[in-house]
C-alpha positions in Angstrom: -28.6 -10.5 45.6 -26.0 -11.9 43.2 -22.6 -10.3 42.0 -20.2 -10.9 39.0 -17.2 -11.3 41.4 -15.2 -14.0 42.2 -16.3 -14.9 45.3 -19.7 -14.2 47.5 -19.9 -10.7 49.4 -18.7 -11.6 53.1 -19.8 -9.5 55.9 -18.0 -9.9 59.3 -20.6 -9.3 62.4 -19.2 -8.0 65.7 -20.6 -8.6 68.5 -21.2 -7.3 72.3 -18.7 -8.6 75.3 -16.9 -5.4 77.1 -13.7 -6.6 77.5 -14.4 -9.8 75.8 -14.7 -7.8 72.8 -11.1 -7.7 72.6 -11.4 -11.1 71.1 -12.3 -9.1 67.8 -8.8 -7.8 67.4 -7.7 -11.3 67.1 -10.2 -12.7 64.5 -9.3 -9.4 62.3 -5.8 -10.1 62.9 -6.1 -13.8 61.8 -8.5 -13.1 58.9 -5.7 -10.5 57.4 -3.2 -12.8 57.5 -5.1 -15.5 55.3 -5.8 -12.4 52.9 -9.2 -13.1 53.7 -11.2 -9.3 52.3 -14.3 -8.5 54.9 -16.1 -6.2 52.1 -19.0 -5.7 55.2 -18.4 -4.9 58.7 -20.8 -4.4 61.4 -20.7 -3.9 65.1 -22.5 -3.8 68.6 -21.0 -2.4 71.3 -17.4 -2.5 71.7 -18.0 -4.7 68.1 -19.3 -1.4 66.8 -16.1 0.2 68.2 -13.3 -2.3 66.9 -15.3 -2.5 63.7 -15.5 1.3 62.8 -11.3 1.1 63.6 -11.3 -1.4 61.2 -13.7 0.2 58.3 -11.5 3.6 59.0 -8.4 1.7 58.5 -6.6 1.7 61.4 -4.1 -1.1 61.4 -5.5 -3.8 63.4 -1.4 -3.9 64.9 -2.3 -0.4 66.3 -5.7 -1.6 67.9 -3.6 -4.4 69.9 -1.1 -2.3 70.5 -3.9 0.3 72.2 -5.7 -3.1 73.8 -2.4 -3.9 75.2 -1.7 -0.6 77.2 -5.3 -0.6 79.3 -5.1 -1.4 82.6 -7.5 -0.9 85.7 -6.4 2.4 86.3 -6.6 4.0 82.3 -10.1 2.3 82.2 -11.2 4.2 85.3 -9.8 7.4 84.4 -12.2 6.7 80.6 -15.3 7.4 83.6 -16.1 11.3 84.1 -18.1 10.7 87.4 -21.9 13.4 87.6 -24.8 12.9 90.0 -26.7 10.0 88.7 -29.9 10.6 86.8 -29.3 8.4 83.7 -26.1 6.6 84.4 -23.2 7.2 86.7 -20.8 8.6 84.2 -21.4 11.1 81.4 -18.9 8.9 78.5 -17.5 12.2 77.4 -13.9 10.9 78.3 -14.8 7.8 76.8 -16.1 10.0 73.6 -12.6 11.9 73.5 -11.0 8.5 73.7 -12.5 7.2 70.6 -11.7 10.2 68.9 -8.5 10.2 70.0 -8.2 6.5 68.3 -10.5 7.1 64.9 -9.1 9.1 61.9 -13.1 9.7 61.0 -15.6 11.1 62.4 -18.5 10.6 60.2 -19.6 7.2 58.1 -18.7 8.7 54.9 -15.6 9.2 56.3 -14.8 5.3 56.2 -13.4 3.3 53.7 -15.5 0.6 54.0 -19.6 -0.2 54.6 -20.5 -0.2 58.1 -23.2 -0.4 60.2 -23.6 -0.2 64.1 -26.5 -1.1 66.1 -28.2 0.3 69.5 -31.4 0.0 71.2 -34.0 2.2 71.8 -34.5 2.4 75.5 -38.1 3.4 75.0 -39.4 1.0 72.4 -36.9 -2.0 72.7 -36.4 -1.8 69.1 -33.2 -2.8 67.6 -31.3 0.5 65.8 -29.3 -0.1 62.7 -27.3 3.5 62.1 -25.0 3.8 59.1 -24.6 7.3 58.5 -24.1 10.5 60.3 -21.9 11.5 63.4 -19.8 7.9 64.0 -18.8 9.2 67.4 -22.2 9.6 68.4 -23.4 6.3 67.0 -20.8 4.6 69.0 -21.4 6.5 72.1 -25.0 5.1 71.9 -24.3 1.4 70.8 -21.7 1.6 73.7 -24.2 2.9 76.5 -23.9 0.1 78.9 -27.2 0.4 80.9 -27.0 1.9 84.4 -23.3 3.3 83.8 -23.7 5.9 80.9 -26.7 7.6 80.0 -28.7 6.8 77.1 -27.9 8.9 73.9 -30.1 10.9 72.3 -30.2 10.4 68.6 -33.1 12.3 66.8 -36.3 11.6 68.4 -34.9 8.3 70.1 -32.9 7.2 73.1 -30.4 4.7 72.3 -28.3 2.3 74.8 -26.3 -0.6 74.4 -26.9 -2.5 71.2 -26.4 -5.8 72.8 -29.5 -6.1 74.9 -31.7 -6.8 71.8 -29.0 -7.4 69.0 -25.7 -9.2 70.4 -24.5 -10.3 67.1 -25.5 -8.1 64.6 -25.9 -10.2 61.6 -29.2 -8.6 60.2 -27.2 -5.5 59.6 -24.7 -7.4 57.6 -27.4 -9.1 55.3 -29.2 -5.3 55.2 -26.0 -4.0 53.8 -25.4 -6.8 51.3 -23.6 -9.2 52.5 -24.2 -12.5 50.8 -22.2 -14.7 53.7 -22.0 -13.7 57.2 -19.6 -14.7 60.0 -20.7 -13.5 63.2 -18.4 -13.2 66.0 -20.2 -13.8 69.9 -18.1 -12.6 72.8 -20.8 -12.2 75.2 -19.8 -13.5 78.8 -21.8 -17.1 80.2 -23.5 -16.3 83.2 -21.5 -18.8 86.0 -21.9 -18.8 89.8 -19.4 -16.8 91.3 -17.4 -16.3 94.4 -19.3 -13.7 96.8 -17.6 -10.4 96.3 -16.6 -7.4 98.8 -18.5 -4.3 98.3 -18.0 -0.5 98.9 -19.0 0.7 102.5 -22.6 1.6 102.6 -21.4 4.8 103.9 -20.4 6.7 100.8 -23.5 5.7 99.0 -25.8 7.5 101.7 -23.6 10.8 101.4 -25.4 14.0 99.9 -22.6 16.2 99.6 -21.6 16.8 95.8 -17.9 16.9 96.8 -18.1 13.5 98.7 -20.0 11.7 95.5 -17.5 12.5 93.5 -14.7 11.7 95.8 -16.4 8.4 95.8 -16.2 8.2 92.3 -12.4 9.5 91.9 -10.2 7.3 89.8 -9.2 5.3 92.4 -12.6 4.6 93.7 -13.8 3.9 90.6 -10.7 1.2 90.2 -11.6 -0.1 93.4 -15.3 -0.9 92.5 -14.5 -2.8 89.3 -11.8 -4.9 91.0 -14.8 -5.5 93.9 -17.4 -6.3 90.9 -14.9 -9.3 89.8 -14.3 -9.9 93.7 -10.8 -9.7 93.1 -10.7 -8.0 96.4 -12.7 -10.4 98.0 -11.4 -13.2 100.4 -12.9 -16.4 98.9 -15.8 -17.5 101.1 -15.8 -21.8 101.6 -18.9 -21.1 103.5 -22.1 -21.7 102.1 -24.2 -20.1 104.8 -26.6 -17.4 103.5 -25.2 -14.9 106.2 -21.9 -15.1 104.3 -23.2 -13.3 101.3 -23.4 -9.5 100.6 -25.5 -7.6 98.5 -23.9 -7.2 94.7 -22.9 -3.5 94.1 -24.3 -1.4 91.0 -21.0 -2.5 88.9 -21.3 -6.1 89.1 -25.6 -6.1 89.1 -25.7 -4.0 85.6 -22.9 -6.3 84.4 -24.7 -9.6 85.2 -28.0 -8.6 84.3 -27.1 -7.3 80.6 -24.8 -10.8 80.7 -27.8 -12.8 81.2 -30.0 -11.2 78.7 -27.7 -11.5 76.2 -27.1 -14.8 76.7 -31.0 -15.8 76.2 -31.5 -13.2 73.6 -28.3 -14.6 71.7 -29.6 -18.2 72.1 -32.7 -16.9 70.3 -31.1 -14.8 67.6 -28.8 -17.7 66.8 -31.7 -20.0 65.5 -33.5 -16.9 63.7 -30.8 -14.7 62.1 -28.7 -15.2 58.7 -25.4 -16.3 59.2 -23.3 -18.8 57.8 -21.0 -19.3 60.5 -20.5 -18.3 64.0 -17.1 -18.0 66.2 -16.9 -18.0 69.7 -13.8 -17.3 71.0 -12.8 -19.4 74.5 -12.8 -17.1 77.0 -14.3 -18.4 80.0 -12.7 -17.1 83.1 -12.7 -13.9 81.7 -15.2 -11.1 82.7 -16.8 -8.0 81.5 -14.3 -5.8 83.0 -11.0 -7.4 82.9 -9.5 -5.1 79.9 -6.4 -5.8 81.4 -6.2 -9.4 79.9 -6.1 -8.0 76.7 -3.3 -10.4 75.5 -5.1 -13.5 76.1 -8.4 -12.2 75.2 -6.6 -11.4 71.9 -4.9 -14.7 71.8 -8.1 -16.4 72.3 -9.9 -14.7 69.0 -6.8 -15.2 67.1 -7.2 -19.2 68.0 -10.8 -19.8 67.2 -10.2 -17.8 63.9 -7.2 -20.1 62.8 -9.2 -23.0 63.6 -12.0 -22.0 61.3 -9.9 -20.9 58.6 -10.8 -24.2 56.2 -14.6 -23.7 57.2 -14.7 -19.7 56.2 -12.1 -20.5 52.7 -14.5 -23.1 52.1 -17.9 -20.3 52.4 -16.1 -18.3 50.0 -15.8 -20.8 47.5 -19.5 -21.2 47.6 -22.4 -19.5 46.1 
């Protein structure tokens, strides 16, 4: 595709990564400061949400402020606990949160071309969504397996787009981007200190009241901290007897991280892109939204370092 413009059409593909995806805000911040115009934006999982805010013209400063206000308690309140069938929470509070932040409800209300990706849980297909109900599309792209249930979308059930498309560069190409910058914030898989986990007696409860008590805001907050090992005493004993079974949050997060790392390596060899930004986020785990300030700063730093390369891209056909 060719155009008569003085520069190529630029697409920005924002990847998955949960809390690490807040680095996308730093990327956008630096691109705006450098007066680099993004023509097409695509997103997966949290990248879809950040991309939707940008396409709806939510100021980057406002995105940053929202991110900085997230702590353990506010994050836990976004979960609406239900008896588990396809997920631990129905995602209604998350949708309400997105609705408060986003001024758009449909793709047609956006001021910029946007596509978000999700995964068909039955077929494993990568699904590109670029029209219709924006909040439902975001809900599908953010449906982290085991935590949120699959989202019914026509004749499909969709979950987190990062499962098969961690950095949606293909979607950017489909929308007509001639130069594509991908942003990778998925966590590397590293050895973790054994965690302390929630008492098993709660898991055996058959009472709806006890189940809801277990998944109260306080309990969810504790579970998040526990999943990251923040309430565990460090063990320096290598004896297997000291290892404890990972809880459901840790299992889901680590499983997806493992898959996304493998898939990402394959995609980078096969998918269209001109540049991949990977902010330095080692030591920051999937649920550490309370570290937004340093995560955003990492996104800024990686983008500033890449500005000469980005500017060169925009000068080439």
